[in-house]
C-alpha positions, 0 to 999 in steps of 0.5 A, a space after each residue: 322828545 320821544 313820547 314812546 317811553 312815557 306811553 310804555 311807562 303809563 301803560 305799565 303803571 295802569 296794566 291792571 285796569 287796562 287788562 280788566 278793560 280789554 278782558 271786558 271789551 273782548 267779552 262784551 263784543 263777542 257776547 253781542 256778535 257771536 250769536 249772529 254768526 254761523 258756527 264755521 265763522 265762530 270756529 275761526 274766531 275761536 282758533 284765532 283767540 286760542 292762538 293769541 292766548 297761547 302766544 300771550 300766556 307763553 310770552 307772559 312766562 317768558 318775560 319773567 326770564 328777563 332780569 333787566 327790562 331797560 331795553 324798550 322792546 322788553 318793556 313793551 313785551 312785558 306790557 303787551 303780553 299780559 294785555 293780549 292774553 286778557 283780550 284773547 281770554 275775554 273773547 274766548 270766554 264770551 264766545 263760550 258763554 254765548 254758545 253754551 247758554 244758547 244750547 242749554 236749558 238754564 234750569 238744567 245747566 245753571 251750575 256749568 254756566 255759573 262756573 263760566 261766571 266764576 272764571 270771570 270773577 276769578 280773573 278779576 280777583 287774581 289780577 291783583 295778586 302775584 298768582 295771576 300768572 298761574 291763574 292766567 295759565 289755568 284760564 288758558 287750559 279752561 278755554 282750551 278744554 271748552 274749545 275742544 268740547 266745542 270743536 271735536 263734534 264738528 270734526 267727528 260729526 257726532 256727539 256722545 261720551 266717547 267724543 267728550 272723552 276724546 275732547 278731554 284727551 286732546 285738551 290734556 295732550 295739547 296743554 301738556 305740550 304747552 307746559 313742556 314749552 314753559 319748562 324749556 324757557 324758564 325751568 325755575 319759574 315753571 317748577 314754582 308754578 307747576 303745583 298750583 297749575 296742575 291742582 287747578 287744572 285737575 279740579 277743572 277736569 274733574 268738575 267738567 267731566 262730572 258736569 258732562 256725565 250728569 247732563 249739566 253741559 249742554 250739547 253744543 253745537 246743537 241748539 233748539 230753534 223751535 219748540 211748540 205744542 200743536 193739536 194737529 199735524 200733517 206732513 207732505 212734500 211742502 213741509 209740516 202743517 201744524 194747527 193749534 188754538 193760539 201760539 204763546 207770545 214770545 215775551 210770555 215766560 209762563 207755561 202755555 195753557 193748552 186746551 184739550 178735547 178728551 180722546 185726541 192727541 197732542 203733538 210737540 214739534 221741534 226744530 234743532 239746528 246742527 252743523 252740516 254733516 252732523 248726525 245724532 239721535 234726538 229724544 222727546 221725553 214726555 213727563 207729567 207732574 204727579 202731585 206728591 211724587 214729582 215728574 213721571 215719564 209718560 212717553 219717550 220718542 227717539 229719532 235720528 237727525 242730520 244737520 245742515 238745514 238752515 231752519 234746523 232739523 224738524 221732528 215731532 212726537 205725540 202723546 195720545 189723550 194726555 190728562 189735564 195738569 202740568 206737562 213738560 217735554 225734554 228734548 235730549 241728545 243722548 243724556 244732554 238736554 237740548 231744550 225743554 218745553 213746559 205747558 199745562 193741559 186743560 180740559 175743553 169741550 172743543 178747541 177752535 184751531 185758529 192758528 195754522 202754519 206750514 213749518 
């Protein structure tokens, strides 16, 4: 007795829970591994996932042409295409969560990160409805758009509004060609699905564009690998020698209290990791919290950075004789926030510089 037809029937009957499991499996496996891989390797994974998602989404539309699915291979494809799409889209989404979260400051980029979570929730909701094929296509556009924002800076070796607009144009053109193929294979189904697909995609395009120009989208592929406040800093051929009283433990979420002797400067040293041949401008924005009026800019220092160094591009800025109170230094690339360092300056008569490092 051939068990193959029974297996296909069982998989078809349990397509929704299996799809949810594969989507979650793709999400979780990449969530724990992508952060450990170099950008070049992750890019290969993204391309592979995108191709698989495109083929599987196209196939999901294609199988709706088949009126009869008694032939075994038609039954098999009607089951495999949706499952493959769920796995690929889950892998893409997890990778984007890793890199967008890694390159972001949660207090700044939380609306965009929330959008990523909402996409996941929407996938689970629409899985139970006939509109799922529409949402799957929209999810493919979202993944394509997010990848274009990630990949084009790797090609141009730069960040900025024009690079972002180029990513938007590239994603729109590729998705337009994809929709044209859907129309060729199943014009009636395409005509029925086109209005909601275009409406959702337009909403995504507007939301992502607004997120970029309001600074909510983090500047991937940049991420902050080191940021700390120091009392003394010198530079020689061996690197940067930095001195401070004590570095805050990594597990402490509270802002560091920095003792300061009046008349002396404080330094903020940062290291920003970027791909090889990548160049952009980094800005340190020093802000002081004034009771009653909020954050006030006290200093702004900009310098160019070039990627490729294993430990990240190193740079620093200083503020002369900062007053006591709450401070923050925001590390920017253009208008996008790479990282943010909070600390509290506290007046002191003397500060023993016990922690000395070469970075």
